[in-house]
N, CA and C atoms as an extended XYZ file, in Angstrom:
408
Properties=species:S:1:pos:R:3:atomname:S:1:resname:S:1:resid:I:1 pbc="F F F"
N        83.851      116.183       90.313 N   UNK     1
C        84.572      115.205       91.098 CA  UNK     1
C        83.626      114.063       91.420 C   UNK     1
N        84.049      112.858       91.172 N   UNK     2
C        83.225      111.697       91.458 CA  UNK     2
C        83.970      110.762       92.397 C   UNK     2
N        83.198      110.037       93.165 N   UNK     3
C        83.766      109.086       94.108 CA  UNK     3
C        83.970      107.761       93.395 C   UNK     3
N        85.124      107.171       93.545 N   UNK     4
C        85.437      105.891       92.917 CA  UNK     4
C        85.494      104.807       93.975 C   UNK     4
N        85.109      103.617       93.587 N   UNK     5
C        85.255      102.471       94.477 CA  UNK     5
C        86.450      101.653       94.007 C   UNK     5
N        86.761      100.628       94.735 N   UNK     6
C        87.865       99.754       94.358 CA  UNK     6
C        87.452       98.700       93.336 C   UNK     6
N        86.190       98.703       92.953 N   UNK     7
C        85.695       97.700       92.027 CA  UNK     7
C        86.115       98.062       90.616 C   UNK     7
N        86.629       97.098       89.896 N   UNK     8
C        87.088       97.337       88.535 CA  UNK     8
C        86.326       96.423       87.595 C   UNK     8
N        85.753       97.004       86.563 N   UNK     9
C        85.095       96.233       85.527 CA  UNK     9
C        85.961       96.279       84.288 C   UNK     9
N        85.814       95.310       83.415 N   UNK    10
C        86.599       95.243       82.189 CA  UNK    10
C        85.722       95.553       80.987 C   UNK    10
N        86.230       96.425       80.104 N   UNK    11
C        85.576       96.662       78.824 CA  UNK    11
C        85.818       95.463       77.936 C   UNK    11
N        85.165       95.435       76.781 N   UNK    12
C        85.363       94.366       75.826 CA  UNK    12
C        86.805       94.281       75.337 C   UNK    12
N        87.515       95.404       75.287 N   UNK    13
C        88.893       95.386       74.800 CA  UNK    13
C        89.904       95.103       75.908 C   UNK    13
N        89.443       94.845       77.129 N   UNK    14
C        90.344       94.482       78.214 CA  UNK    14
C        90.782       95.642       79.087 C   UNK    14
N        90.436       96.887       78.734 N   UNK    15
C        90.821       98.021       79.577 CA  UNK    15
C        89.925       98.078       80.807 C   UNK    15
N        90.463       98.595       81.893 N   UNK    16
C        89.733       98.616       83.165 CA  UNK    16
C        88.877       99.865       83.281 C   UNK    16
N        87.721       99.717       83.930 N   UNK    17
C        86.828      100.835       84.196 CA  UNK    17
C        86.343      100.717       85.634 C   UNK    17
N        86.455      101.776       86.427 N   UNK    18
C        85.976      101.754       87.807 CA  UNK    18
C        84.539      102.247       87.851 C   UNK    18
N        83.725      101.628       88.715 N   UNK    19
C        82.350      102.064       88.899 CA  UNK    19
C        82.319      103.183       89.932 C   UNK    19
N        81.513      104.190       89.665 N   UNK    20
C        81.370      105.271       90.632 CA  UNK    20
C        80.342      104.866       91.682 C   UNK    20
N        80.365      105.560       92.782 N   UNK    21
C        79.410      105.297       93.852 CA  UNK    21
C        77.984      105.518       93.356 C   UNK    21
N        77.804      106.529       92.544 N   UNK    22
C        76.475      106.839       92.005 CA  UNK    22
C        75.955      105.680       91.148 C   UNK    22
N        76.818      105.101       90.319 N   UNK    23
C        76.421      103.972       89.477 CA  UNK    23
C        76.066      102.749       90.329 C   UNK    23
N        76.860      102.498       91.345 N   UNK    24
C        76.601      101.344       92.201 CA  UNK    24
C        75.292      101.516       92.961 C   UNK    24
N        75.030      102.720       93.476 N   UNK    25
C        73.775      102.975       94.189 CA  UNK    25
C        72.579      102.829       93.264 C   UNK    25
N        72.714      103.304       92.021 N   UNK    26
C        71.625      103.174       91.052 CA  UNK    26
C        71.349      101.708       90.750 C   UNK    26
N        72.396      100.904       90.644 N   UNK    27
C        72.225       99.475       90.386 CA  UNK    27
C        71.657       98.752       91.601 C   UNK    27
N        71.951       99.260       92.798 N   UNK    28
C        71.479       98.602       94.021 CA  UNK    28
C        69.970       98.737       94.199 C   UNK    28
N        69.386       99.832       93.723 N   UNK    29
C        67.951      100.043       93.928 CA  UNK    29
C        67.117       99.626       92.717 C   UNK    29
N        67.765       99.103       91.685 N   UNK    30
C        67.055       98.549       90.535 CA  UNK    30
C        67.516       97.112       90.336 C   UNK    30
N        66.719       96.336       89.648 N   UNK    31
C        67.140       94.969       89.346 CA  UNK    31
C        68.269       95.045       88.336 C   UNK    31
N        69.413       94.489       88.691 N   UNK    32
C        70.607       94.618       87.868 CA  UNK    32
C        71.360       93.306       87.784 C   UNK    32
N        72.195       93.214       86.771 N   UNK    33
C        73.126       92.108       86.654 CA  UNK    33
C        74.387       92.473       87.427 C   UNK    33
N        74.879       91.570       88.240 N   UNK    34
C        76.080       91.802       89.036 CA  UNK    34
C        77.176       90.869       88.545 C   UNK    34
N        77.942       91.344       87.578 N   UNK    35
C        79.036       90.524       87.058 CA  UNK    35
C        80.164       90.412       88.069 C   UNK    35
N        80.373       91.467       88.843 N   UNK    36
C        81.412       91.462       89.868 CA  UNK    36
C        80.771       91.105       91.202 C   UNK    36
N        81.084       89.930       91.726 N   UNK    37
C        80.488       89.463       92.968 CA  UNK    37
C        80.837       90.367       94.142 C   UNK    37
N        82.058       90.866       94.166 N   UNK    38
C        82.491       91.720       95.274 CA  UNK    38
C        81.684       93.012       95.330 C   UNK    38
N        81.306       93.528       94.184 N   UNK    39
C        80.515       94.757       94.152 CA  UNK    39
C        79.146       94.530       94.786 C   UNK    39
N        78.522       93.398       94.485 N   UNK    40
C        77.223       93.085       95.088 CA  UNK    40
C        77.357       92.858       96.585 C   UNK    40
N        78.418       92.170       97.003 N   UNK    41
C        78.630       91.960       98.435 CA  UNK    41
C        78.909       93.277       99.152 C   UNK    41
N        79.564       94.220       98.489 N   UNK    42
C        79.760       95.561       99.062 CA  UNK    42
C        78.435       96.280       99.254 C   UNK    42
N        77.538       96.127       98.294 N   UNK    43
C        76.208       96.743       98.411 CA  UNK    43
C        75.471       96.164       99.614 C   UNK    43
N        75.526       94.849       99.770 N   UNK    44
C        74.883       94.217      100.932 CA  UNK    44
C        75.524       94.709      102.224 C   UNK    44
N        76.850       94.745      102.252 N   UNK    45
C        77.575       95.155      103.459 CA  UNK    45
C        77.174       96.560      103.886 C   UNK    45
N        77.260       97.532      102.991 N   UNK    46
C        77.018       98.927      103.375 CA  UNK    46
C        75.551       99.219      103.620 C   UNK    46
N        74.654       98.583      102.873 N   UNK    47
C        73.247       98.813      103.165 CA  UNK    47
C        72.859       98.197      104.494 C   UNK    47
N        73.516       97.103      104.852 N   UNK    48
C        73.258       96.501      106.148 CA  UNK    48
C        73.751       97.402      107.286 C   UNK    48
N        74.861       98.113      107.084 N   UNK    49
C        75.364       99.027      108.113 CA  UNK    49
C        74.351      100.150      108.366 C   UNK    49
N        73.855      100.720      107.276 N   UNK    50
C        72.870      101.799      107.393 CA  UNK    50
C        71.603      101.275      108.058 C   UNK    50
N        71.159      100.108      107.641 N   UNK    51
C        69.954       99.506      108.202 CA  UNK    51
C        70.116       99.206      109.692 C   UNK    51
N        71.292       98.759      110.107 N   UNK    52
C        71.547       98.484      111.520 CA  UNK    52
C        71.444       99.734      112.380 C   UNK    52
N        71.965      100.837      111.871 N   UNK    53
C        71.889      102.102      112.615 CA  UNK    53
C        70.440      102.590      112.696 C   UNK    53
N        69.709      102.465      111.603 N   UNK    54
C        68.298      102.875      111.606 CA  UNK    54
C        67.504      102.043      112.604 C   UNK    54
N        67.724      100.726      112.626 N   UNK    55
C        67.026       99.882      113.601 CA  UNK    55
C        67.437      100.218      115.028 C   UNK    55
N        68.705      100.574      115.244 N   UNK    56
C        69.145      100.980      116.576 CA  UNK    56
C        68.415      102.229      117.063 C   UNK    56
N        68.215      103.174      116.172 N   UNK    57
C        67.470      104.396      116.524 CA  UNK    57
C        66.024      104.040      116.860 C   UNK    57
N        65.403      103.207      116.024 N   UNK    58
C        64.003      102.817      116.260 CA  UNK    58
C        63.871      102.054      117.576 C   UNK    58
N        64.759      101.093      117.809 N   UNK    59
C        64.703      100.305      119.051 CA  UNK    59
C        64.913      101.203      120.268 C   UNK    59
N        65.765      102.229      120.163 N   UNK    60
C        65.994      103.143      121.276 CA  UNK    60
C        64.801      104.029      121.555 C   UNK    60
N        64.112      104.450      120.520 N   UNK    61
C        62.943      105.319      120.677 CA  UNK    61
C        61.758      104.525      121.213 C   UNK    61
N        61.559      103.313      120.718 N   UNK    62
C        60.379      102.507      121.072 CA  UNK    62
C        60.305      102.135      122.540 C   UNK    62
N        61.056      101.957      123.287 N   UNK    63
C        62.086      101.379      124.107 CA  UNK    63
C        62.043       99.866      124.218 C   UNK    63
N        62.546       99.206      123.223 N   UNK    64
C        62.713       97.755      123.303 CA  UNK    64
C        63.896       97.439      124.214 C   UNK    64
N        63.761       96.355      124.963 N   UNK    65
C        64.847       95.968      125.859 CA  UNK    65
C        65.145       94.492      125.710 C   UNK    65
N        66.382       94.138      126.031 N   UNK    66
C        66.777       92.762      126.231 CA  UNK    66
C        66.845       91.876      125.007 C   UNK    66
N        66.645       90.595      125.282 N   UNK    67
C        66.808       89.549      124.296 CA  UNK    67
C        65.855       89.714      123.116 C   UNK    67
N        64.657       90.221      123.373 N   UNK    68
C        63.684       90.427      122.300 CA  UNK    68
C        64.229       91.373      121.237 C   UNK    68
N        64.850       92.463      121.656 N   UNK    69
C        65.435       93.406      120.709 CA  UNK    69
C        66.551       92.792      119.891 C   UNK    69
N        67.384       91.969      120.522 N   UNK    70
C        68.485       91.317      119.810 CA  UNK    70
C        67.971       90.319      118.778 C   UNK    70
N        67.008       89.519      119.178 N   UNK    71
C        66.454       88.512      118.268 CA  UNK    71
C        65.724       89.174      117.108 C   UNK    71
N        64.956       90.219      117.397 N   UNK    72
C        64.260       90.933      116.330 CA  UNK    72
C        65.244       91.539      115.331 C   UNK    72
N        66.327       92.136      115.838 N   UNK    73
C        67.324       92.701      114.932 CA  UNK    73
C        67.911       91.625      114.030 C   UNK    73
N        68.327       90.509      114.610 N   UNK    74
C        68.949       89.443      113.819 CA  UNK    74
C        67.976       88.905      112.774 C   UNK    74
N        66.762       88.660      113.170 N   UNK    75
C        65.768       88.124      112.240 CA  UNK    75
C        65.427       89.079      111.116 C   UNK    75
N        65.187       90.336      111.470 N   UNK    76
C        64.832       91.325      110.456 CA  UNK    76
C        66.010       91.591      109.528 C   UNK    76
N        67.190       91.742      110.098 N   UNK    77
C        68.372       92.037      109.290 CA  UNK    77
C        68.672       90.910      108.302 C   UNK    77
N        68.684       89.684      108.777 N   UNK    78
C        68.964       88.549      107.891 CA  UNK    78
C        67.837       88.339      106.886 C   UNK    78
N        66.608       88.510      107.328 N   UNK    79
C        65.469       88.343      106.430 CA  UNK    79
C        65.457       89.356      105.301 C   UNK    79
N        65.762       90.599      105.619 N   UNK    80
C        65.760       91.633      104.581 CA  UNK    80
C        66.888       91.402      103.581 C   UNK    80
N        68.058       91.036      104.060 N   UNK    81
C        69.171       90.766      103.142 CA  UNK    81
C        68.826       89.586      102.236 C   UNK    81
N        68.256       88.543      102.802 N   UNK    82
C        67.887       87.379      102.002 CA  UNK    82
C        66.850       87.749      100.942 C   UNK    82
N        65.797       88.439      101.346 N   UNK    83
C        64.756       88.827      100.394 CA  UNK    83
C        65.292       89.761       99.317 C   UNK    83
N        66.159       90.687       99.707 N   UNK    84
C        66.749       91.602       98.730 CA  UNK    84
C        67.582       90.845       97.705 C   UNK    84
N        68.438       89.958       98.163 N   UNK    85
C        69.343       89.257       97.254 CA  UNK    85
C        68.611       88.249       96.374 C   UNK    85
N        67.744       87.469       96.954 N   UNK    86
C        67.122       86.374       96.211 CA  UNK    86
C        65.909       86.849       95.418 C   UNK    86
N        65.029       87.616       96.031 N   UNK    87
C        63.796       88.013       95.349 CA  UNK    87
C        63.935       89.279       94.519 C   UNK    87
N        64.589       90.310       95.054 N   UNK    88
C        64.662       91.577       94.332 CA  UNK    88
C        65.751       91.562       93.271 C   UNK    88
N        66.970       91.169       93.644 N   UNK    89
C        68.079       91.166       92.687 CA  UNK    89
C        68.178       89.868       91.886 C   UNK    89
N        67.467       88.827       92.291 N   UNK    90
C        67.458       87.537       91.591 CA  UNK    90
C        68.856       86.966       91.360 C   UNK    90
N        69.709       87.035       92.383 N   UNK    91
C        71.052       86.474       92.237 CA  UNK    91
C        70.994       84.981       92.530 C   UNK    91
N        71.940       84.258       91.957 N   UNK    92
C        72.067       82.833       92.221 CA  UNK    92
C        72.870       82.678       93.511 C   UNK    92
N        72.211       82.211       94.552 N   UNK    93
C        72.874       82.120       95.854 CA  UNK    93
C        74.079       81.196       95.827 C   UNK    93
N        74.062       80.189       94.987 N   UNK    94
C        75.190       79.261       94.909 CA  UNK    94
C        76.424       79.921       94.301 C   UNK    94
N        76.224       80.936       93.486 N   UNK    95
C        77.362       81.659       92.901 CA  UNK    95
C        78.121       82.441       93.976 C   UNK    95
N        77.468       82.715       95.098 N   UNK    96
C        78.088       83.463       96.196 CA  UNK    96
C        78.473       82.555       97.361 C   UNK    96
N        78.365       81.262       97.178 N   UNK    97
C        78.755       80.329       98.244 CA  UNK    97
C        77.589       79.875       99.092 C   UNK    97
N        76.384       80.111       98.663 N   UNK    98
C        75.199       79.677       99.399 CA  UNK    98
C        74.533       80.827      100.131 C   UNK    98
N        73.382       80.502      100.689 N   UNK    99
C        72.591       81.509      101.406 CA  UNK    99
C        73.364       82.059      102.598 C   UNK    99
N        74.056       81.188      103.308 N   UNK   100
C        74.770       81.601      104.513 CA  UNK   100
C        75.774       82.704      104.226 C   UNK   100
N        76.492       82.615      103.112 N   UNK   101
C        77.492       83.630      102.762 CA  UNK   101
C        76.838       84.977      102.506 C   UNK   101
N        75.682       84.974      101.871 N   UNK   102
C        74.972       86.235      101.624 CA  UNK   102
C        74.434       86.831      102.924 C   UNK   102
N        73.848       85.974      103.754 N   UNK   103
C        73.200       86.458      104.974 CA  UNK   103
C        74.210       86.952      105.999 C   UNK   103
N        75.381       86.337      106.066 N   UNK   104
C        76.351       86.754      107.086 CA  UNK   104
C        77.218       87.934      106.648 C   UNK   104
N        77.131       88.351      105.393 N   UNK   105
C        77.953       89.449      104.889 CA  UNK   105
C        77.684       90.731      105.681 C   UNK   105
N        78.647       91.168      106.458 N   UNK   106
C        78.555       92.413      107.222 CA  UNK   106
C        77.686       92.348      108.456 C   UNK   106
N        77.280       91.141      108.867 N   UNK   107
C        76.350       91.047      110.001 CA  UNK   107
C        76.959       91.549      111.304 C   UNK   107
N        78.169       91.126      111.625 N   UNK   108
C        78.747       91.485      112.929 CA  UNK   108
C        79.028       92.977      113.050 C   UNK   108
N        79.513       93.609      111.998 N   UNK   109
C        79.738       95.056      112.086 CA  UNK   109
C        78.416       95.807      112.143 C   UNK   109
N        77.419       95.304      111.438 N   UNK   110
C        76.094       95.905      111.517 CA  UNK   110
C        75.517       95.744      112.916 C   UNK   110
N        75.749       94.589      113.514 N   UNK   111
C        75.277       94.323      114.866 CA  UNK   111
C        75.936       95.266      115.865 C   UNK   111
N        77.226       95.506      115.690 N   UNK   112
C        77.938       96.429      116.584 CA  UNK   112
C        77.387       97.846      116.454 C   UNK   112
N        77.198       98.304      115.220 N   UNK   113
C        76.623       99.637      115.009 CA  UNK   113
C        75.221       99.747      115.572 C   UNK   113
N        74.441       98.683      115.394 N   UNK   114
C        73.088       98.634      115.947 CA  UNK   114
C        73.112       98.755      117.464 C   UNK   114
N        73.981       97.964      118.124 N   UNK   115
C        74.037       97.991      119.590 CA  UNK   115
C        74.430       99.366      120.122 C   UNK   115
N        75.446       99.966      119.526 N   UNK   116
C        75.895      101.287      119.988 CA  UNK   116
C        74.774      102.311      119.832 C   UNK   116
N        74.127      102.300      118.681 N   UNK   117
C        73.049      103.265      118.433 CA  UNK   117
C        71.869      103.008      119.361 C   UNK   117
N        71.508      101.764      119.529 N   UNK   118
C        70.397      101.399      120.409 CA  UNK   118
C        70.667      101.859      121.835 C   UNK   118
N        71.859      101.596      122.340 N   UNK   119
C        72.209      101.970      123.713 CA  UNK   119
C        72.205      103.487      123.880 C   UNK   119
N        72.790      104.204      122.939 N   UNK   120
C        72.849      105.669      123.040 CA  UNK   120
C        71.455      106.268      123.027 C   UNK   120
N        70.615      105.857      122.090 N   UNK   121
C        69.271      106.435      122.006 CA  UNK   121
C        68.406      106.015      123.187 C   UNK   121
N        68.480      104.754      123.577 N   UNK   122
C        67.673      104.293      124.702 CA  UNK   122
C        68.055      105.035      125.976 C   UNK   122
N        69.345      105.138      126.243 N   UNK   123
C        69.802      105.813      127.457 CA  UNK   123
C        69.480      107.302      127.399 C   UNK   123
N        69.698      107.917      126.259 N   UNK   124
C        69.443      109.353      126.130 CA  UNK   124
C        67.981      109.719      126.286 C   UNK   124
N        67.093      108.893      125.768 N   UNK   125
C        65.669      109.218      125.809 CA  UNK   125
C        64.959      108.721      127.058 C   UNK   125
N        65.475      107.682      127.686 N   UNK   126
C        64.761      107.052      128.797 CA  UNK   126
C        65.572      107.025      130.084 C   UNK   126
N        66.554      107.902      130.205 N   UNK   127
C        67.421      107.918      131.376 CA  UNK   127
C        66.625      108.192      132.653 C   UNK   127
N        65.700      109.139      132.609 N   UNK   128
C        64.924      109.490      133.801 CA  UNK   128
C        64.085      108.307      134.300 C   UNK   128
N        63.475      107.575      133.388 N   UNK   129
C        62.667      106.432      133.823 CA  UNK   129
C        63.544      105.299      134.353 C   UNK   129
N        64.753      105.170      133.795 N   UNK   130
C        65.684      104.145      134.295 CA  UNK   130
C        66.093      104.484      135.720 C   UNK   130
N        66.438      105.728      135.970 N   UNK   131
C        66.869      106.161      137.302 CA  UNK   131
C        65.715      106.113      138.302 C   UNK   131
N        64.514      106.480      137.867 N   UNK   132
C        63.351      106.428      138.759 CA  UNK   132
C        63.061      104.985      139.161 C   UNK   132
N        63.196      104.058      138.239 N   UNK   133
C        62.948      102.655      138.535 CA  UNK   133
C        63.997      102.088      139.501 C   UNK   133
N        65.230      102.567      139.388 N   UNK   134
C        66.295      102.088      140.282 CA  UNK   134
C        66.142      102.634      141.691 C   UNK   134
N        65.623      103.850      141.818 N   UNK   135
C        65.520      104.457      143.148 CA  UNK   135
C        64.298      103.969      143.920 C   UNK   135
N        63.332      103.366      143.240 N   UNK   136
C        62.155      102.902      143.974 CA  UNK   136
C        62.269      101.501      144.452 C   UNK   136
């Protein structure tokens, strides 16, 4: 049993072929040609979601607080997506509508996942110090 995505590629004879999740993941971690723009944007979207959750866990453990944590997340998240798309995958940014379209792909949902994870881990690990600081 294999997992299928909604992405459809065309054979030379015009018949449709769906890419499996395994094929897409293999192409995402190697330099590949992305004939289907939506497939590449899906890779950016989902890897950004995973990355946002990982950063939320790290920020919660470290205990980063406030505006610094938000700015660091935005900068790191956008920077990594830009470097991945332009330097690693060597895509033409103009083919995707410019740098802004690549960088904003999945940002808000990643930000939401990051915030939830950051808050849960920070509160769970540092609740005693938060309460001690409030009572003094």
